[in-house]
VOZA-912472 format. One line per field, with one value per residue (C-alpha): residue number from 0; residue in three letters; x, y, z. Coordinates in nm, 3 decimals, padded with zeros to 5 digits. Layout:
BEGIN
i = (NUM,...)
aa = (ala,...)
px = (X,...)
py = (Y,...)
pz = (Z,...)
//
This chain:
BEGIN
i = (0,1,2,3,4,5,6,7,8,9,10,11,12,13,14,15,16,17,18,19,20,21,22,23,24,25,26,27,28,29,30,31,32,33,34,35,36,37,38,39,40,41,42,43,44,45,46,47,48,49,50,51,52,53,54,55,56,57,58,59,60,61,62,63,64,65,66,67,68,69,70,71,72,73,74,75,76,77,78,79,80,81,82,83,84,85,86,87,88,89,90,91,92,93,94,95,96,97,98,99,100,101,102,103,104,105,106,107,108,109,110,111,112,113,114,115,116,117,118,119,120,121,122,123,124,125,126,127,128,129,130,131,132,133,134,135,136,137,138,139,140,141,142,143,144,145,146,147,148,149,150,151,152,153,154,155,156,157,158,159,160,161,162,163,164,165,166,167,168,169,170,171,172,173,174,175,176,177,178,179,180,181,182,183,184,185,186,187,188,189,190,191,192,193,194,195,196,197,198,199,200,201,202,203,204,205,206,207,208,209,210,211,212,213,214,215,216,217,218,219,220,221,222,223,224,225,226,227,228,229,230,231,232,233,234,235,236,237,238,239,240,241,242,243,244,245,246,247,248,249,250,251,252,253,254,255,256,257,258,259,260,261,262,263,264,265,266,267,268,269,270,271,272,273,274,275,276,277,278,279,280,281,282,283,284,285,286,287,288,289,290,291,292,293,294,295,296,297,298,299,300,301,302,303,304,305,306,307,308,309,310,311,312,313,314,315,316,317,318,319,320,321,322,323,324,325,326,327,328,329,330,331,332,333,334,335,336,337,338,339,340,341,342,343,344,345,346,347,348,349,350,351,352,353,354,355,356,357,358,359,360,361,362,363,364,365,366,367,368,369,370,371,372,373,374,375,376,377,378,379)
aa = (met,thr,ala,glu,ile,val,val,tyr,gly,ala,thr,gly,leu,val,gly,arg,arg,val,cys,his,glu,leu,asp,ala,ala,gly,ala,ala,phe,ala,ile,ala,gly,arg,ser,lys,glu,arg,ile,ala,ala,leu,ala,ala,glu,leu,pro,ala,ala,glu,gln,arg,ile,ala,thr,val,ala,glu,ser,ala,leu,val,arg,ala,phe,ala,gly,ala,arg,val,ile,val,asn,cys,ala,gly,pro,leu,asp,glu,ile,gly,glu,pro,val,leu,val,ala,ala,leu,ala,ala,gly,ala,his,tyr,leu,asp,leu,gly,gly,asp,gln,arg,phe,met,his,ala,met,leu,glu,arg,his,glu,ser,ser,thr,arg,arg,ala,gly,leu,val,ala,met,pro,gly,ala,ala,leu,asn,cys,ala,ile,gly,asp,trp,ala,ala,ala,trp,ala,ala,gln,his,val,cys,gly,thr,pro,ala,ser,glu,ile,glu,gly,asp,val,leu,arg,thr,glu,pro,ala,ala,pro,leu,gly,ala,asp,arg,pro,phe,asp,asp,val,ser,ile,ser,tyr,ile,tyr,asp,asp,leu,val,leu,ser,pro,ala,gly,gln,arg,ala,val,phe,ala,asn,leu,his,glu,arg,gly,leu,ala,trp,arg,arg,asp,arg,trp,glu,pro,val,ala,pro,ala,ser,glu,arg,arg,arg,ile,asn,ala,gly,val,ala,met,gly,gly,glu,arg,asp,val,ala,ser,phe,pro,gly,gly,asp,val,ile,thr,val,pro,arg,his,ile,ala,thr,arg,ala,ala,gln,thr,phe,val,ser,thr,thr,arg,his,arg,ala,ala,ser,thr,ala,leu,arg,leu,leu,ala,arg,ala,met,pro,leu,val,pro,lys,arg,ala,thr,glu,leu,leu,val,pro,tyr,thr,pro,lys,asp,tyr,glu,tyr,glu,arg,thr,arg,phe,ala,val,val,ala,gln,val,arg,arg,gly,phe,ser,gly,ala,gln,ile,val,val,gly,gly,gly,asp,gln,tyr,leu,thr,ser,ala,val,ile,ala,ala,trp,val,ala,arg,gln,leu,ala,ala,arg,ser,ala,gly,pro,val,gly,met,arg,ala,pro,ser,glu,leu,phe,arg,pro,ala,pro,ala,leu,arg,glu,ile,ala,ala,ala,ala,gly,met,thr,leu,glu,pro,ser,phe,ala)
px = (00.117,00.445,00.412,00.558,00.481,00.552,00.380,00.599,00.414,00.097,-00.119,-00.094,-00.338,-00.210,-00.066,-00.394,-00.544,-00.254,-00.317,-00.684,-00.617,-00.360,-00.624,-00.895,-00.660,-00.586,-00.215,00.010,00.130,00.236,00.169,00.459,00.538,00.675,00.360,00.264,-00.083,-00.161,-00.050,-00.270,-00.571,-00.514,-00.462,-00.826,-00.942,-00.709,-00.688,-00.511,-00.210,00.098,00.213,00.563,00.700,01.021,01.178,01.374,01.699,01.843,01.882,01.507,01.392,01.592,01.438,01.093,01.150,01.286,01.139,00.956,00.996,00.862,00.864,00.616,00.731,00.430,00.621,00.743,00.874,01.093,01.391,01.426,01.290,01.309,01.675,01.701,01.396,01.546,01.880,01.715,01.498,01.805,01.984,01.683,01.689,01.362,01.244,01.157,00.897,00.739,00.452,00.636,00.722,00.953,01.191,01.474,01.463,01.433,01.734,01.937,01.843,01.948,02.281,02.354,02.198,02.168,02.481,02.411,02.051,02.156,02.436,02.184,01.970,01.675,01.441,01.383,01.103,01.037,00.722,00.490,00.182,-00.021,00.260,00.517,00.399,00.086,00.271,00.564,00.362,00.142,00.437,00.594,00.281,00.244,00.618,00.573,00.312,00.519,00.815,00.599,00.672,00.525,00.200,00.348,00.589,00.318,00.060,00.285,00.291,00.257,00.579,00.901,01.147,01.419,01.523,01.378,01.584,01.518,01.242,01.369,01.741,01.799,01.598,01.531,01.206,01.189,00.974,00.810,00.572,00.349,00.077,-00.112,-00.462,-00.674,-01.018,-01.108,-00.770,-00.761,-00.398,-00.304,-00.114,00.218,00.126,00.072,00.414,00.577,00.435,00.581,00.912,00.949,00.869,01.192,01.402,01.511,01.380,01.518,01.434,01.574,01.746,02.028,02.092,02.118,01.923,01.934,01.819,01.513,01.308,00.949,00.685,00.947,00.773,00.399,00.201,-00.168,-00.305,-00.632,-00.725,-01.061,-01.415,-01.452,-01.164,-01.263,-01.099,-00.786,-00.602,-00.294,-00.027,00.302,00.617,00.680,00.958,00.767,00.932,00.872,01.152,01.377,01.228,01.129,01.476,01.584,01.367,01.277,01.544,01.432,01.585,01.353,01.134,00.923,00.635,00.356,00.061,-00.279,-00.497,-00.760,-00.958,-00.946,-00.679,-00.651,-00.611,-00.365,-00.144,-00.169,-00.071,00.239,00.353,00.315,00.531,00.794,00.804,00.804,01.182,01.219,01.024,01.237,01.192,01.154,00.843,00.664,00.758,00.538,00.235,-00.005,-00.157,-00.513,-00.615,-00.903,-01.156,-01.132,-01.438,-01.296,-01.028,-01.296,-01.386,-01.069,-01.070,-00.757,-00.626,-00.271,-00.193,00.122,00.232,00.523,00.645,00.899,00.922,00.563,00.453,00.292,00.080,-00.114,-00.269,-00.511,-00.568,-00.854,-00.973,-01.059,-00.929,-00.545,-00.467,-00.688,-00.558,-00.199,-00.277,-00.423,-00.109,00.121,-00.057,-00.071,00.306,00.387,00.181,00.339,00.699,00.621,00.512,00.778,01.061,01.292,01.316,01.525,01.695,01.833,01.677,01.402,01.125,00.787,00.817,01.134,00.966,00.624,00.482,00.297,-00.027,-00.114,-00.016,-00.234,-00.529,-00.518,-00.473,-00.740,-00.984,-00.891,-00.898,-01.188,-00.979,-01.047,-00.787,-00.813,-00.523,-00.494,-00.242,-00.160)
py = (-00.597,-00.781,-01.083,-01.029,-01.368,-01.697,-02.019,-02.315,-02.644,-02.439,-02.724,-02.956,-02.993,-02.706,-02.506,-02.458,-02.344,-02.103,-01.952,-01.899,-01.724,-01.497,-01.433,-01.351,-01.105,-00.926,-01.014,-00.992,-01.359,-01.612,-01.989,-02.202,-02.573,-02.843,-02.929,-02.682,-02.856,-02.845,-02.485,-02.389,-02.565,-02.377,-02.048,-02.093,-02.066,-01.781,-01.562,-01.273,-01.493,-01.509,-01.859,-01.969,-02.319,-02.452,-02.790,-02.827,-02.727,-02.429,-02.218,-02.287,-02.203,-01.883,-01.771,-01.855,-01.663,-01.353,-01.030,-01.186,-01.077,-01.405,-01.764,-02.011,-02.357,-02.609,-02.877,-03.191,-03.406,-03.144,-03.368,-03.386,-03.054,-02.815,-02.735,-02.661,-02.424,-02.249,-02.199,-02.070,-01.825,-01.678,-01.659,-01.467,-01.231,-01.343,-01.448,-01.815,-02.002,-02.354,-02.544,-02.870,-02.834,-03.133,-03.150,-03.314,-03.060,-02.757,-02.869,-02.937,-02.605,-02.423,-02.578,-02.531,-02.204,-01.984,-01.780,-01.749,-01.634,-01.373,-01.241,-01.205,-00.985,-01.222,-01.446,-01.811,-01.945,-02.316,-02.441,-02.155,-02.378,-02.533,-02.780,-02.539,-02.181,-02.208,-02.405,-02.168,-01.853,-02.000,-02.123,-01.772,-01.582,-01.812,-01.763,-01.379,-01.385,-01.600,-01.357,-01.056,-00.908,-00.549,-00.525,-00.273,-00.557,-00.829,-00.612,-00.403,-00.413,-00.772,-00.751,-00.708,-00.445,-00.547,-00.895,-00.960,-01.084,-01.454,-01.502,-01.642,-01.565,-01.454,-01.759,-02.040,-02.221,-02.574,-02.703,-02.604,-02.865,-02.832,-03.088,-03.136,-03.309,-03.437,-03.582,-03.747,-03.689,-03.716,-03.701,-03.634,-03.900,-03.696,-03.664,-04.044,-04.111,-03.868,-04.034,-04.368,-04.218,-04.043,-04.354,-04.501,-04.191,-04.083,-03.733,-03.462,-03.328,-03.018,-03.102,-02.948,-02.674,-02.907,-03.123,-03.485,-03.788,-03.972,-04.254,-04.204,-04.218,-04.247,-03.999,-03.975,-03.728,-03.659,-03.316,-03.146,-03.042,-02.892,-02.997,-02.983,-03.228,-03.472,-03.322,-03.513,-03.702,-03.918,-03.776,-03.915,-03.755,-03.704,-03.502,-03.166,-02.870,-02.657,-02.844,-02.663,-02.320,-02.267,-02.280,-01.995,-01.752,-01.918,-02.028,-02.352,-02.669,-02.890,-02.859,-03.149,-03.190,-03.437,-03.571,-03.753,-03.889,-04.062,-03.995,-04.368,-04.465,-04.824,-04.718,-04.448,-04.719,-04.932,-04.657,-04.567,-04.925,-04.941,-04.625,-04.772,-05.108,-04.951,-04.891,-05.272,-05.305,-05.275,-04.931,-05.084,-05.268,-04.955,-04.786,-05.022,-04.909,-04.736,-04.409,-04.344,-04.049,-03.861,-03.640,-03.268,-03.269,-03.531,-03.297,-03.079,-03.345,-03.313,-03.105,-03.004,-02.832,-02.698,-02.697,-02.500,-02.532,-02.348,-02.412,-02.227,-02.316,-02.284,-02.057,-02.183,-02.075,-02.264,-02.147,-02.373,-02.296,-02.486,-02.526,-02.771,-02.863,-02.848,-02.805,-02.500,-02.367,-02.412,-02.224,-01.934,-01.918,-01.940,-01.681,-01.444,-01.481,-01.431,-01.109,-00.972,-01.048,-00.901,-00.570,-00.532,-00.277,-00.383,-00.650,-00.956,-01.161,-01.507,-01.847,-01.747,-01.901,-01.752,-01.575,-01.411,-01.238,-01.166,-01.085,-01.403,-01.258,-01.021,-01.282,-01.552,-01.323,-01.222,-01.574,-01.709,-01.454,-01.543,-01.921,-01.940,-02.073,-02.025,-01.907,-02.005,-01.842,-01.972,-01.783,-01.896)
pz = (-01.292,-01.241,-01.006,-00.664,-00.548,-00.736,-00.622,-00.731,-00.720,-00.792,-00.925,-00.621,-00.343,-00.132,-00.417,-00.577,-00.234,-00.190,-00.535,-00.485,-00.150,-00.313,-00.594,-00.350,-00.169,-00.497,-00.482,-00.797,-00.830,-01.081,-01.098,-01.169,-01.212,-01.428,-01.635,-01.905,-01.939,-01.559,-01.538,-01.823,-01.668,-01.332,-01.520,-01.668,-01.293,-01.215,-01.520,-01.342,-01.257,-01.475,-01.594,-01.551,-01.650,-01.490,-01.421,-01.099,-01.273,-01.098,-01.418,-01.508,-01.163,-01.143,-01.482,-01.346,-01.031,-01.186,-01.062,-00.769,-00.409,-00.254,-00.356,-00.203,-00.254,-00.262,-00.449,-00.308,-00.167,00.016,00.064,-00.306,-00.429,-00.151,-00.147,-00.528,-00.497,-00.190,-00.371,-00.677,-00.478,-00.319,-00.649,-00.790,-00.505,-00.351,-00.010,00.038,00.228,00.217,00.388,00.476,00.849,00.783,01.082,00.894,00.593,00.833,01.038,00.724,00.547,00.883,00.889,00.512,00.414,00.728,00.620,00.251,00.318,00.574,00.341,00.054,00.298,00.233,00.445,00.436,00.641,00.610,00.780,00.690,00.753,01.031,01.121,01.263,01.224,01.448,01.723,01.704,01.745,02.014,02.214,02.182,02.289,02.596,02.681,02.658,02.927,03.160,03.107,03.176,02.836,02.810,02.617,02.374,02.260,02.256,02.068,01.841,01.462,01.331,01.130,01.322,01.199,01.436,01.575,01.927,02.215,02.297,02.562,02.890,02.813,03.182,03.317,03.073,03.061,03.192,02.917,02.586,02.439,02.123,02.067,01.738,01.803,01.531,01.487,01.158,01.017,00.642,00.486,00.135,-00.052,00.002,00.373,00.387,00.228,00.473,00.779,00.684,00.576,00.916,01.109,00.984,01.094,01.434,01.509,01.710,02.051,02.210,02.538,02.743,02.479,02.182,01.942,02.050,01.824,01.973,01.851,01.709,01.991,02.257,02.503,02.576,02.781,02.855,02.777,02.778,02.424,02.509,02.514,02.134,02.087,02.355,02.670,02.789,02.521,02.508,02.288,02.160,02.062,01.688,01.490,01.442,01.282,01.600,01.771,01.518,01.543,01.902,02.049,01.821,02.011,02.347,02.592,02.719,02.864,02.669,02.358,02.202,01.977,02.021,01.814,01.877,01.589,01.806,02.122,02.220,02.466,02.336,01.975,02.078,02.248,01.948,01.716,01.949,01.958,01.576,01.542,01.755,01.571,01.229,01.221,01.225,00.901,00.591,00.428,00.094,00.225,00.327,00.000,-00.188,00.004,-00.230,-00.075,-00.065,-00.265,-00.085,-00.256,-00.204,00.018,00.255,00.383,00.530,00.783,00.967,01.302,01.479,01.794,01.836,02.205,02.306,02.667,02.846,03.192,03.413,03.775,03.917,03.632,03.309,03.016,02.743,02.410,02.224,01.854,01.695,01.327,01.053,00.707,00.761,00.400,00.356,00.685,00.567,00.245,00.429,00.654,00.359,00.143,00.444,00.514,00.150,00.122,00.447,00.316,-00.024,00.128,00.402,00.356,00.638,00.900,01.022,00.753,00.730,00.799,01.047,01.270,01.236,01.582,01.471,01.173,01.316,01.666,01.758,01.905,01.623,01.368,01.519,01.545,01.173,01.063,01.291,01.146,00.792,00.840,01.084,01.371,01.745,02.005,02.367,02.587,02.939,03.146,03.498)
//
């Protein structure tokens, strides 16, 4: 059976999890990467998968992606490897998705490859993971209820066959915010490096119909994350990928993402001040930090809640998505998206946000069931 899905970076932390999810679903897939030895070791766990070896050179990637319908990029760092893999996927005639949710990368790819992806009749969906996809779907579902979207549109087939009109186009929302709340957060080495790298960069927030540069942790709010996550929590702004995707399908005056990694207000304040001070520290100094490498079982300790809130006038809605082990959850999301795209016959093309390709409510329900997540809609 020819592989319809190729997972590049298959031997990494999330790549292995994506492959096991595809294998459990009976998908036809190939494991791909730069190391022949590591690919062979993973193939011993997944005998049904094809093996493909490729460096990041475009010609090698195109050969490795030949015949596939979807490329899942699990390799990193995205700012070095993401664009070559995306370009090679398009050259091979395959849809592209990754699990990064990196705001700078997503914004850059939208500017550089929107037209070429659309002309190729293909889909590119960066951020097909916890960071971005879940928040994007939750915000869109909440916005549908404020807009009074008919139930037939909310609860239709999970895959869209035609582009949907932006929500709130006739009367924009005042604010869309998506908060990522964590308890016992355990980050991979790549995640740790990304956090320190982002603290040296100005992020983007959506304001007045454009993306504007903002400093890390420049805005804070207090939200209710639910009893399981400690009730009310202080959150600080951070450059999430949702800031790039949400304005594509929700007309809003403002969109921002927030994060909280501790329940304790004093610690939260200290972390926020640290984030604001980090740009003053030479970047070379932080590059010398050696990331801690957790054991696989340590990632299971993490609990999260994604809180999407929309507001228009006196109307508002909130959806809370709760779960644990963000890397396994991200693998479930990416594998689900890949299988949906591999099977579809028609639909929107180009660089697309999750809610532009999938109806938010059915997508969230299916993924929540697969990943053991909880959904708590609150519509006012």
